[in-house]
C-alpha positions in Angstrom: -7.2 9.1 -41.1 -9.9 7.9 -38.8 -12.3 10.1 -37.0 -14.5 9.7 -33.9 -17.6 11.7 -33.3 -18.9 12.3 -29.8 -21.3 14.6 -28.1 -19.5 16.8 -25.6 -21.4 19.4 -23.6 -24.4 19.3 -26.1 -22.1 20.0 -29.1 -20.6 17.6 -31.6 -16.9 17.2 -31.4 -14.7 15.3 -33.9 -11.5 13.8 -32.6 -8.8 12.9 -35.2 -6.5 10.1 -34.1 -4.7 9.2 -37.3 -1.4 10.2 -35.8 -1.9 7.9 -32.8 -3.0 5.1 -35.0 0.0 5.5 -37.2 2.4 5.8 -34.2 0.9 2.7 -32.6 1.3 0.7 -35.7 4.9 1.8 -36.0 5.6 0.7 -32.5 3.9 -2.7 -33.0 6.1 -3.3 -36.1 9.3 -2.3 -34.2 8.5 -4.5 -31.1 10.0 -7.8 -32.4 13.3 -6.0 -33.2 13.4 -4.4 -29.7 12.7 -7.8 -28.1 15.5 -9.4 -30.1 17.9 -6.5 -29.1 17.0 -6.9 -25.5 17.6 -10.7 -25.7 21.0 -10.1 -27.3 22.0 -8.0 -24.3 21.0 -10.6 -21.8 23.9 -12.7 -20.4 22.1 -16.0 -20.5 19.9 -15.4 -23.5 16.7 -17.3 -22.5 18.3 -19.5 -19.8 17.2 -19.4 -16.2 19.7 -18.2 -13.6 21.7 -21.0 -12.1 20.4 -22.8 -9.0 23.1 -21.4 -6.9 21.8 -17.9 -7.6 18.3 -18.9 -6.7 19.5 -20.3 -3.4 21.5 -17.2 -2.7 18.3 -15.0 -3.3 16.3 -17.4 -1.1 18.7 -17.2 1.7 19.9 -13.6 1.6 17.4 -11.3 -0.1 16.4 -8.6 2.3 13.2 -7.8 0.3 12.0 -11.4 0.4 12.7 -11.8 4.1 11.1 -8.5 5.1 8.0 -9.3 2.9 7.7 -12.8 4.5 8.1 -11.3 8.0 5.5 -8.6 7.3 3.0 -11.1 6.2 3.6 -13.4 9.2 3.3 -10.4 11.5 0.2 -9.2 9.9 -1.4 -12.7 10.2 -0.3 -12.9 13.9 -1.8 -9.5 14.8 -4.9 -10.1 12.6 -5.6 -13.3 14.6 -5.0 -11.5 17.9 -7.3 -8.6 17.1 -10.1 -10.7 15.6 -12.1 -10.7 18.9 -12.5 -6.9 18.6 -13.4 -7.0 14.9 -10.3 -5.3 13.6 -7.4 -6.4 11.3 -3.8 -5.2 12.0 -4.1 -2.7 9.2 -7.4 -1.3 10.6 -5.8 -1.1 14.0 -2.8 0.9 12.7 -5.1 3.2 10.7 -7.3 3.9 13.7 -4.3 4.4 15.9 -2.9 6.9 13.4 -6.1 9.0 14.0 -5.7 9.0 17.7 -4.3 12.5 18.0 -5.4 15.7 19.6 -6.1 17.3 16.2 -7.8 15.5 13.3 -5.1 14.6 10.7 -5.5 15.1 7.0 -5.8 12.2 4.6 -2.4 13.1 3.2 -0.6 13.0 6.5 -2.1 9.7 7.4 -1.2 8.2 4.0 2.4 9.4 4.5 2.6 7.9 8.1 1.2 4.6 6.9 3.3 4.6 3.7 0.3 4.1 1.4 -1.1 6.1 -1.4 -4.2 8.3 -0.9 -6.4 6.1 -3.0 -5.6 3.0 -1.0 -6.1 4.9 2.2 -9.5 6.1 1.0 -10.5 2.5 0.2 -9.4 1.4 3.6 -11.3 4.1 5.4 -14.6 3.3 3.9 -15.5 0.1 5.9 -14.4 1.8 9.1 -16.5 4.8 8.3 -19.5 2.5 7.6 -19.0 0.9 11.0 -19.1 4.4 12.6 -15.4 4.2 13.9 -14.4 7.4 12.1 -15.7 10.3 10.1 -14.3 12.1 7.1 -14.9 15.9 7.3 -14.1 18.9 5.2 -10.9 20.6 6.3 -12.0 24.1 7.5 -8.6 25.6 6.7 -8.7 24.1 3.1 -12.2 23.2 1.8 -10.6 20.9 -0.8 -8.9 18.7 1.9 -10.4 16.2 4.2 -9.7 15.5 7.9 -10.2 12.1 9.6 -11.8 12.0 13.1 -12.1 9.1 15.4 -15.7 8.7 16.7 -16.6 7.6 20.2 -17.1 4.0 18.8 -13.6 4.2 17.2 -12.1 5.3 20.6 -13.9 2.4 22.3 -12.6 -0.1 19.6 -9.1 1.1 20.2 -9.4 0.9 24.0 -10.7 -2.7 23.6 -7.8 -3.6 21.2 -5.0 -1.9 23.1 -4.4 -4.7 25.8 -4.7 -7.3 23.0 -2.1 -5.4 20.9 0.2 -5.1 24.0 0.1 -8.8 24.6 0.6 -9.8 21.0 3.4 -7.2 20.7 5.2 -8.6 23.8 4.9 -12.2 22.5 6.3 -11.1 19.2 9.3 -9.3 20.7 10.0 -12.4 22.8 10.5 -14.3 19.6 13.4 -12.0 18.8 15.6 -13.3 21.6 19.0 -12.8 20.1 18.1 -9.5 18.3 17.3 -6.4 20.2 13.9 -5.3 19.1 15.0 -1.6 19.1 17.8 -2.5 16.6 15.3 -4.2 14.4 13.0 -1.2 14.5 15.9 1.2 13.7 17.0 -0.9 10.8 13.4 -1.1 9.4 13.0 2.7 9.8 16.3 3.2 7.9 14.9 1.2 5.0 11.6 3.1 4.9 
């Protein structure tokens, strides 16, 4: 059995990991058998799906079409908001802070459908630019609240007419589809 020595808190500690080593070796030995069993269960056993299925996915996959549309919309709004120095994601993040009471990181993450780690990473450049501040939550010292600064409110004021114009242009592209129906359908999926 192997041992590992380390200094922890000024004391020597010795960690035994023989069990882990033996268990990992056992899993490595079993892996080819597991792969073979999984292949045996596969309908096509190593063959690619037929072209007809590929075309069906290309033409009907909701996930693919929503992802493509999301990327296209993000590019459209990124380009429109470039003169005020914001991306579409930054605009949405700052707008989510435009409330009477400073929201918590958790409530903003939930609204934007991102995890807290991603949100924290997205906050940092906006905080460095002075568009928002992160403060300790007075009700729960472990939590953080997000507050728009005066510069952040100015950036949103400058971006608002640009967003309205880009939004109206985007809705005009949906001639046959009512924009409210699209929004309702997307909300139902999220």
